[in-house]
C-alpha positions in Angstrom: -0.1 0.2 -0.1 1.0 3.5 -0.7 0.7 4.6 3.0 3.7 2.0 3.5 6.2 3.0 0.9 8.9 5.0 2.7 8.6 8.8 0.2 12.1 10.7 0.7 12.2 14.3 0.7 12.4 15.4 -3.6 16.0 17.6 -3.8 17.8 18.4 -7.1 14.8 17.8 -9.5 13.2 20.7 -10.9 10.7 21.3 -13.4 11.1 24.0 -16.4 8.7 25.5 -18.7 11.4 26.7 -21.8 10.1 29.5 -24.6 12.1 29.0 -27.7 12.1 30.0 -31.6 12.0 27.2 -34.4 11.0 27.6 -37.5 10.0 31.9 -37.1 7.6 30.3 -34.0 7.7 30.5 -30.4 7.8 27.2 -29.2 7.4 26.2 -25.2 8.6 23.0 -24.0 8.5 21.6 -20.5 12.1 19.7 -19.0 12.9 17.8 -16.0 16.5 19.0 -15.0 18.2 16.6 -12.7 21.0 18.5 -10.4 21.5 15.4 -8.4 25.1 13.8 -8.6 23.3 10.3 -9.4 20.8 9.5 -11.7 17.0 8.6 -11.7 15.8 5.6 -13.1 12.0 5.0 -14.0 10.8 8.7 -14.2 6.9 8.7 -14.5 5.3 11.8 -14.8 1.6 12.6 -15.6 0.6 15.9 -16.8 -3.2 17.8 -16.8 -4.5 21.0 -16.4 -7.4 22.6 -14.7 -9.0 26.0 -13.7 -11.2 27.9 -15.1 -11.1 30.5 -18.1 -13.4 32.5 -17.6 -17.0 31.5 -16.2 -16.2 27.9 -17.7 -14.3 25.2 -15.8 -11.7 23.2 -18.3 -9.8 19.9 -17.1 -7.5 18.3 -19.9 -6.7 15.2 -20.5 -4.4 13.4 -18.0 -0.9 12.4 -19.9 1.6 9.8 -18.6 5.3 9.9 -20.0 7.6 7.3 -18.9 11.9 8.2 -19.1 13.9 5.0 -18.4 16.9 7.2 -17.3 18.0 10.7 -16.7 21.8 10.7 -16.0 23.2 12.7 -13.2 23.3 16.9 -13.4 21.2 16.1 -17.2 17.2 16.8 -18.5 14.6 15.3 -20.3 12.1 16.7 -22.3 8.8 16.1 -21.1 6.5 17.7 -23.7 5.5 20.8 -25.6 2.8 22.7 -24.0 0.4 25.0 -25.8 0.3 29.0 -24.6 -3.9 28.4 -24.1 -2.8 26.3 -21.2 -1.0 28.9 -19.3 -4.5 30.4 -18.0 -4.9 26.9 -16.3 -3.0 25.7 -13.3 -0.9 22.7 -15.1 0.2 20.3 -12.5 3.1 17.9 -13.4 3.2 14.5 -10.8 7.0 13.3 -11.5 7.9 9.9 -9.5 11.7 8.1 -9.8 13.7 5.9 -8.3 17.6 6.7 -7.0 18.8 3.0 -6.7 15.9 1.1 -4.5 14.5 4.2 -3.2 11.2 5.9 -4.5 10.8 9.5 -5.0 7.6 11.5 -5.5 6.6 15.0 -6.0 4.0 17.4 -7.9 4.7 20.6 -9.0 2.2 23.1 -10.1 2.5 26.0 -12.2 -0.3 28.2 -11.3 -2.5 30.3 -13.9 -0.7 33.0 -15.2 2.6 32.4 -13.9 4.0 31.2 -17.0 4.5 34.3 -18.9 7.4 36.8 -20.3 8.0 39.4 -17.2 8.6 35.9 -15.4 10.9 34.2 -17.6 14.9 33.8 -16.6 18.1 32.6 -17.8 18.1 28.8 -17.6 22.1 27.5 -18.2 21.5 23.9 -18.0 19.5 24.4 -20.9 20.9 27.7 -22.4 17.1 28.8 -22.7 14.8 31.3 -21.3 12.0 29.7 -18.4 10.3 29.2 -15.8 11.8 27.2 -13.2 9.5 25.6 -10.3 11.7 23.5 -8.0 
């Protein structure tokens, strides 16, 4: 049962939503950054958006991603994200193993936090983005 699993606190793992230009168009992508000195194994991520746009409740489909391994001090691209979703809560539930230990954390980008004035330089990716630790 889940209550019997010892979930240690997550450290050294961040989610970043980046902005880049490809073929003259702005593209937004979600990345996981591993700042640890050890690789992450069996990284499982679910993503979903939820909240209100105007007076209407909105919810996106739940997407599931699996990354076999994220090397130490490295990163992995999770998915693209559409700007229309920035008005919603964008939730990423990340679970992974380090050796035999399970780690688990929910990252939520709140509505309208993904905007140009919040962009900062992300040196690990050499891109501008919004960092969530």
